[in-house]
C-alpha positions, 0 to 999 in steps of 0.5 A: 511477531505474534499472531495478534500483532500480525492480525492488527497490522493486517487490519490497519493495512486493510483500512488504509488501502480502503481509505486511499482507494488503493492508489499510492502516488509517487513522483520521479524526475525524468530527463527529457532532453540531454543535448550538450549544455541543454538539460531539460527534466520534468517531474512525472507522477506514477500511480500504483493501483491496488484492487479493493479485493486486496484491502478486503483480504487484508482486513478479513485475514486480520480479523480471522487472525485476531479471532483465532488467537482469542480462541487459543488463549 
């Protein structure tokens, strides 16, 4: 992957993390009761939090890579 593509990818990731406020949600199905023939399960929502600093670093890094690749050309 060349430098420009990496810069654009970092910018896109930074914008997406800012747009979703750094929270990614996913669901899993957990077993609550397993007693003989009785099986009870529930869906549990998990959150993965990214601090805004991660989005800012990705965005600034992407811009820096694009500027740096433009100066090389």
